[in-house]
N, C-alpha and C positions, 0 to 999 in steps of 0.2 A: 632607559633612552637619550638622548641627547641628541639636538636635532641643530645647529648650525649651520647660517646664513651668510653669507659673503656681502655687506655692501650693495647697496642694487637688483645684486644673484646676477653681481657679473663672474662668467668663468673666467675664474683665475687659476682654479685647482688642478684641471689637468682635460682634455677629451672626451667624448663620447670614439669606441670604438668597436671592429665587430660587426654581428652579423646578429638582428634581431630573431632569428629561424633558426640558428645554430645551435647543435646541441646540447643542453648543461655541462661546462666544467671541460670542452673541445678547446683547437686552440681560438680557433675565431668567436664562440661566444663576446656576448658583449662584459665589455668592463671599461672600464679606466686604467686610460691613456696620464698619468703625474707628474705639470708640470713641476716647475725647484722646485715654487713654490707648496704645494702641494705635494713634495714629498717635504715642507723641509713640518706643515702642518702636521701630517701623519705623525712623522718625529717625534712633535712638540705633542702628541693625541699619549702617543706612548708612555710617554715620558712620563704621566700625569703619576704614577706610582712608584718612583722616588725624590718626588715635592711633596708626597699622601702615605703615605705606605697602608695606609686607612681602605685603600679605595685601589680594587685589580678593573686593571682593564681585559677587559668581551671580547671584546669587534671592536671594529671601523671599518665604512664604506665610506669616504674618497665619494666626490658626485662636482659634478664642474664648475657647481654653484655655490653647493650647500657640501655635506657630511650631517656621517649618522651612527655616535656610537653610543655603547653601548658602557654599564658605568657597575662594578658591581660596589658598593658597601656596606663592608665588613665589619668596623667596625666605629665606635663613633667617634668624626671628624671635630677635627678643630675648633670648626672650619665652618660659618654655611655651604651650602658644596658651588651656592648662586658667585662667593669667596674664589675657588678650585676655577670655576671655569672661565673669572676671569682677570686670574693670575694664565690661566691657556693660551685665553688668546692676548697678554698680553707679548709669553713668550712667544704666540707666533708674529708679533707683530712686530718682535725686535730682528727674528726669523727675513722676511721680507723687508725693511728697511736692511741687512745685509747684505741682501742681492742686491734690493735695489741701492743702494754702493759697489758694487763687484759687478755691475754691470755699466751702473755709470765711468767707472774708473778705463776695464775694456774698452769706452766707445771713445775716453779719450782718447787712449793710450790708438786707439785706431786711427782717432780723426789729425793728430799728434804725424804719423806714416809720409815720408813721401810717396805723392806721389809722379806716374810717368805725366809725363805732357802730350809725347808725343810725336813729339819735334826732332830733330835732327840734332847732335849739339854737337858745337863749333870747331871741335876737330874729322868731326863728320865736313863738317860744308867749306874748311880750305885747309885741314890736310894740315892743319900746326899740331907738332901738343902740349894736353894739354896739362896747364900745372898743377900740382900735388894738391892733394885730398887736406891735405893741413893749407896748405896754401887759399884753396879756391875755401874753403871756410874761416879762413881770420879775416878774409877780405869782402865775404856776405857782409850784406848791416841787418842784426839783433834780429827775432823778425818777433814781429809781436804778439804777445799773449790774450792768449784769449783769457776775455775776463770774465772770470763768477759767476755763474748762471744761479738765476736764488736759489734761496734754499726751495723743495716744495711743501704744500698746502700738508696736513693734517688731512693723510686720509683712510678712515679708519676704517677695515679688510674684512668686521663679520661687526652686521648688519645689529644695529644691539639687543638684547636679549637672550634666552635663547626659551627652546621648546623643550619640556620631560616629560616626563612617560614613569612612572612606577611600576614595572612587575608584578602582575597578582598572585602565580604560582612557578616556579616551575618551568611547569607542560609549558608556560607561553614564553617563555624563552628561546624554545625553536625554531617558535615562529617569526621573533626576532631575529633569530640571526637567519632565516632563508628570507626571509621582509629586505636582509641589509645585504644579503644574496644577490636577489634578485634583479636587488632596483638600474642597474643598469639598462640588465634588459628592458621593464618598462617605462623607461625616460624612452629607449629604445623602438620603441615597439607603439609611443606617443611619437612619435616621428614618422616613424611607416605608417601606421595605420588607426588617428589618430579614434575616427570612426569609432575604436571602443575598448578604449579607457581612459575617454571623458563621459562626461553624466553629459543623458536626458531625461527629457521632462515631455507629463504628457502626449507620449505613448499612449495608446489604445487599439489591444486587444479585446476580443468582444464584446462586452460589456462595460471590460473596468479600465479605469485608463493607472497607467505605470510613472513610475519614475525613480530607475537606474543606471546601470553601471551595465558597459558589457559591450557583444556580439552581434550589431538586435539582427544583421545577416541571417542568423539563424533558424530565426528567429518568421520569417518566411520559407525556410523548406515543407516543405507534402510531409516528412514521417521529423514525429520531439519528443526526444525521454525527458520524463523525469530525473534529476540526478538526485540521487541523499542519502550523502556519508557524514557521520556520525564522525568526530572529533578522539574518540573516546577506539579512534580501532586501528589497528597496530601498523607498518608501515605495510608487513606483511599484505596484512584485509588490505588495505585500499589500494595495494596495487592489485589484484585477485580485479579486483571492481572495475576498477581501471582498465582492465583488459574485458571482461565484462562488459562492461557498456562501449567498447570498441566496438567491439563483434556484433555488436547488438548495430551501432550504426552505420559495420561496417555495404558500402552496397556488395545485391549481388556477382559472382565473380571474380570477387577484385584479390587479387596478394592480401595476407593477414600481416599485419605488418607489427612489432615491435613494440607492446606498449613502457610508455614510461610517464613517467608520472610523474606533473609540473603544473602554479598552475595561473597554467596556461588562455588567453582573451581566446585563443583563438576557439577554446571552444566550446565553453561557459558564456551565458549571458547571464549575470547575474536580475533580477528584477526585482526590490525593497528587500535586501536586505535575507532575506531567505527561500525563493522559486530560485530554480536553476531549468533552463531547459537547453536539452543534447544535441545535440547535434555533432558529426561526418568533421572534420579540416579537411580529407582528399577529395 
């Protein structure tokens, strides 16, 4: 998995949209609305295989100021992976310069268009017949040509370097894909409820002190349930366990809700990576 950030973490690739509490797959689920530059970068990523057939492009998740992509190297590369990423960055920068040139041309064309003054013309004031357009044009002095703008200094699109992770097992690939797909929701959740997804330190519970991350308000619930799920469980078993825990957490007299399995901080507070406390979020 490759992670690249924009220079200065500028949100150049698009903007976040949707509802962090919407169901996954719904039209209102969190997603990224790509800018024209974001679309160009996305296109460039999926063209890596055209330059290096030894690489399969598995996935990509664009974010406003960074991107995560998964590449599978299926044969010996003729160059180091770093050169592949450097070439990708160069292609993105070329696309950015093209978009900037198009925007500058459009702006110059728009600026050259005549603007209405809002004042009545000579014919309206005196009733005289205006001269022909050809005569009017020939009688006017040539407009001053705008001075060429100085070339913009070089601005890198991406921050230097890149972060990479190597797949340790095929089982981990599904985890990575889910991580990428859930990235917009996590970012939107951070904006909506930052206390749920930022680390905390020195949390005292009885005689113990914890560092962790999660929804700490769950820890003050009058009844808590220890949740234990193994990565070796099947999807069906996870759904069954999720439904069982939700039923246990459901207050008496409330209607049963359909269980949806997704890694939501609304239901879990994780301490020290291995202790989970569960409480209903309804």
